[in-house]
C-alpha positions as CSV (number, residue, x, y, z in Angstrom):
1,M,30.9,-56.4,-14.8
2,N,27.0,-57.2,-15.2
3,R,25.0,-55.6,-17.6
4,V,21.1,-54.4,-17.7
5,R,19.3,-52.7,-20.5
6,F,16.2,-50.4,-21.0
7,I,14.4,-48.8,-23.4
8,Q,14.2,-44.9,-22.5
9,G,11.0,-44.3,-20.6
10,E,11.2,-47.5,-18.8
11,D,10.2,-47.6,-15.2
12,K,11.0,-51.4,-13.8
13,H,13.0,-53.1,-11.4
14,V,16.7,-54.6,-10.9
15,K,17.4,-57.6,-8.5
16,L,20.4,-58.6,-7.1
17,F,21.1,-61.8,-5.9
18,V,23.9,-61.9,-3.3
19,R,25.5,-64.8,-2.0
20,A,27.9,-66.2,0.4
21,P,31.0,-67.9,-0.1
22,N,30.9,-71.8,0.7
23,D,26.7,-71.0,1.3
24,E,27.6,-69.6,4.4
25,P,24.2,-68.2,6.7
26,F,24.2,-64.3,6.5
27,T,21.8,-61.5,6.7
28,I,21.8,-58.3,4.8
29,L,21.2,-55.4,7.3
30,S,21.3,-52.3,4.7
31,A,21.6,-51.6,1.5
32,T,21.5,-48.5,-0.9
33,Y,22.6,-47.8,-4.3
34,T,23.4,-44.8,-6.5
35,L,22.6,-45.0,-10.2
36,S,25.4,-41.8,-12.1
37,R,26.7,-41.3,-15.4
38,F,30.5,-39.8,-15.6
39,G,30.3,-38.9,-11.7
40,E,26.9,-36.9,-11.6
41,V,24.7,-38.8,-9.7
42,E,21.5,-38.9,-11.2
43,A,19.2,-40.7,-8.6
44,K,19.7,-42.7,-5.7
45,G,18.1,-44.2,-2.6
46,E,17.7,-47.3,-0.7
47,C,17.2,-51.0,-2.0
48,D,14.2,-53.4,-0.3
49,I,16.0,-56.3,1.2
50,N,13.8,-59.6,0.5
51,G,15.9,-62.4,2.1
52,H,18.9,-62.5,0.1
53,Y,17.9,-60.1,-2.7
54,L,18.5,-56.3,-3.4
55,D,16.0,-54.6,-5.2
56,I,16.1,-51.5,-7.2
57,K,13.3,-50.1,-8.8
58,M,14.5,-46.9,-11.6
59,E,13.9,-45.0,-14.6
60,P,17.4,-43.8,-16.3
61,K,16.5,-40.2,-18.0
62,K,18.7,-40.3,-20.8
63,K,19.9,-42.5,-24.0
64,T,23.5,-43.8,-23.1
65,K,25.9,-46.6,-22.4
66,S,27.6,-45.2,-19.5
67,Y,25.5,-45.1,-16.0
68,I,26.8,-47.5,-13.5
69,L,24.2,-48.8,-11.1
70,E,26.8,-49.0,-7.3
71,I,24.7,-50.5,-4.8
72,T,26.4,-50.4,-1.4
73,Y,25.2,-53.2,1.4
74,A,26.2,-54.4,4.6
75,V,26.5,-57.5,6.1
76,A,27.6,-58.7,9.8
77,D,30.6,-56.1,10.0
78,S,31.6,-55.6,6.7
79,V,29.9,-53.2,3.7
80,R,30.5,-54.5,0.5
81,K,29.9,-53.1,-3.1
82,A,28.6,-54.4,-6.2
83,R,28.5,-52.3,-9.7
84,I,26.2,-52.9,-12.8
85,E,26.8,-51.1,-16.2
86,V,22.9,-49.8,-17.4
87,E,22.5,-48.8,-20.5
88,V,19.6,-46.8,-22.0
89,I,18.4,-47.2,-26.1
């Protein structure tokens, strides 16, 4: 699982690049995210879609190593997910 680090109080972008097997062409139809800690959702919303990049602007509130950013996106007739660990120091 990938990891990103914030310093408490930072408000910045997290970008995810989505690739297809065998470099097949595709379009991301929709994408959402949730930022949670111990199963409790702190933030959620829509991702900005720019080609094959998903962009989330966020500001985690608490110092912890246990945030999970879960991104759900739709490509054609399938729904896919990605998870990123978020650490706030």
